[in-house]
Every structure is written in C-alpha cells, then in structure tokens.
N, C-alpha and C positions, 0 to 999 in steps of 0.2 A: 213129762206127760201134761197134756192140756187138761185144764180144770173142766170138770163136767158141769153143765148148766144146773142151776138150782131147780128149775122147773122142767122136768124132762118132757112134759106134755107140750109146753110152748115151743121147745126146740124140735120136737118131733114132727110137728105139723109143718109140712113143706109149703103149704100155702102161706102160712104166717111168715115163715122164713123168706119166701119169695117177695112178699109184700115189704117186709123189713129191708130186704136187699134192695128193692126198687126204690123205697124211700131214701135209704142211705145213698144210693147211687144218684138219685135226683137231687138230694141235698149237696152231694159232692159236686155234681155238674153245676148247680146254682152257685156254689162257692167259687168254682173255677171260672164261671162266666162272669161273676161279679169282680173277681180279681183281674180278668182280662179287660173288662169294661173300665176298671180303675186305672189299669196300665195304659189303656188307650187314651183315657182323659188326660192322665199325666203326660203321656207322649205328646198329645195335642197342645197341652199347656206349654211343655218344653219347646215345641216347634214355634208356638206363638212368641214365647219369650226370646228365642234365638232371632226370629224375624224382627221383633221390636228392637232387640239389641243392635242388629245389623242396620236397621233404619236409623237408629240414634247415632251410631258410629258414622254412617254415611253423611248425616247432617253436620256432625262435628267436623269430619274431614272437609266437607264443602265450606263450612265456616272458616276453618283454618286456611283453606286455599284463598278465599276471599280476603281474609286478613293479610296474608302474605302478598297477595297482588296489590292491595291498597298500600301496605307498608313499602313495597318496592317503588310504587309510583311516587309516594311521598318522599322517599329518600332521593329519587331522581330530582324532584322539585326542589328539595332542600339544597341538593348539590348545585343546581343551576342558580338558586338565589344566592348562595354563598359565593359562587363564582362571580355573579354580577356585583355583589357587594365588594369583593376583592378588587374588581376592575374599577369601581367607583373610588375606592380608597386609594388605588394607585394614581387615578386622575387627580384626587385631592392632594396627594403627596407631591405630584409634579407642580401643581398650581402653588402650593405652599413654598416649594423651592423657588419659583418665579417671584413670589412675594418677597422672600427673603432676600433675593438678589436686588430687587427694586429698593427694599428698605436699606440694604448696604450702599446702594448708589445714593440714596437721600441722605444717609449718614455722612458719606464723603462730602456731599455738597453743603451739609450743615456744618461740617468741621471747617469748611473754608470760611465760615462766619467769624472765626477767631481772629484771623488776620485782618478782616474787615473791621473788628472792634479797635485794633491798633490804628488803622488808617483813620477811623472816626475820631479817635482821641487826638491824633495830629491835626486833623481838620478843625477840631474844636479849638486847639491852641491857636491855630492861624486865624480862625474866625474871631477869637477873643482879642487877638492882636489887632485885627482890622477894625473891629468896632464893638463897642460895649453894648450897642443896640441888638446884637445877635445873641443875646443871652437865652432868649426863648428857643432859638434853634438848637443851641447847645443842650438845653434840658431835654428837648425832644430826641436828640441823638442818643443821649444817655439812656432814655427810656426804651429806644429801639434796641440798644445794645443788651439791656437786661432781658427784654422780651425774646430776643434771638437766643440768648443763652438758655432761657427756660424752654424754648422750643427744641433746642438741641438736646437737652436733657430728656424731654418727653419722647423725642423720636428714638433716642438710644433706648429708653425703656420699652417702647413698642417693638424695636428690633429684638431685644432680649426675649420678650414675650412670644413673638412670632417664631423665634428659634426653638423655644420650649414647645410650642404648639406643633411645630413640624416634627420634632422628635416623638411627641405623643401620637401623632397621626401615623408615623412610620411604625411605631411599636403596635398600634391597633391593626395596621395592615398585615404585619407579620403574625400577630395573634389570630386574625381571621384566616389567614392561610393555613396556620397550624390547626385550627379548629375544623377546617373543611377537609383535612387529610383523612380522618376516619370515614367520612361520607364518600370520598373518592375511592378509598380502598374498598369499602363495601360495594360500591357501584362497579368496581373492577371484578370483585368476586362474584356478584350476581348481576351481570349486565342485562338491562332491560331496554328494549327499544323505546 
C-alpha cells in the first residue's frame, strides 16, 4: 500500500497538486533540455576534434609524401654521382696501367745502363793506356756511372710505388662499385623518372 501523505489538506487540493505537477514537469523538461544542450555541445566538440584530427593527419600525410619524393630524387642523384665517380675511377685505373707500362719500359732502358758501365770501365782502361792526361775524363766517367746507378734505383722505387698506387685505385674502384649497389637496388625497387 502507498503511504498516505502527512498533510491531507495539501494533497487534497487539486490546484496545488496541478501546480506541483507543472513545476515538476517544467523542472524535468529543463533538465532534459540542458542534457540535450550538453550532448549537442559535446557532439559539436567531438565533430571539431575529428575534423582537426583529419586536417592534422592530412598535413602529416602530405609532409610524408613530400619527404618521400625528396628522398627518391636524392637517391637518384646519389646514384648518378656514384656512377660518375665509378667512371672516373675506371679512367684513372686505365691511366695508372699506362703509367705502369711506361715505367716498366723506363726500367728496361735503365737496366741497359749496367752493360754501359762495363763498357765505360774498358774505355777507362784504354784511355789510361793512351794518355795519363785523360785522368779527368776517367773521373767524370766514374761519376756518371754512379749517378746512373742511383737513377736506376730511384726509377725502380718509383715503379714499385706506382704499382702499389694502381692496386689501391683498383681497390677504391671496386669499393665504390660495391657502395653504389644498394642505391642501384633501391632505384630498381622504386624507379623514378
């Protein structure tokens, strides 16, 4: 059973009950309208947040696209530069081979100075037998022989050094070719005009 009101006069009066009912209904309507207003504001904020997030994501995507395009163009440039360097190193290697051949020819010619030293010694004996006044010429020939031997030693040292330099340049050329391989592979994977 429902509890009876404490004041039967207040509940008995229909006008008071009607006013209380209207006030309660008005309060309920105000509460519902305020909740709807809050929900609308929250919905608007959520829509603004979603739009801002989409704009930010669009900007990030555009930035990533620009970065990828820039990176691809830089990779193409690096590949071209490495290819040009490889070509230059190949040309240097060929020129070093030519220099090595020339130094070998010079070494052969300098090696022929040995027999010339023997001929010079025999000429010195003959000149000593001819005249004692040719002593100055004999000393000059000895000096020439010593200088030729020193020259031969120097040229042999140059030939050894040039052979070592040729080996180093060929190794550098092979290393540059190896270093350019990833760039060429990436260029094959993502070809750009």
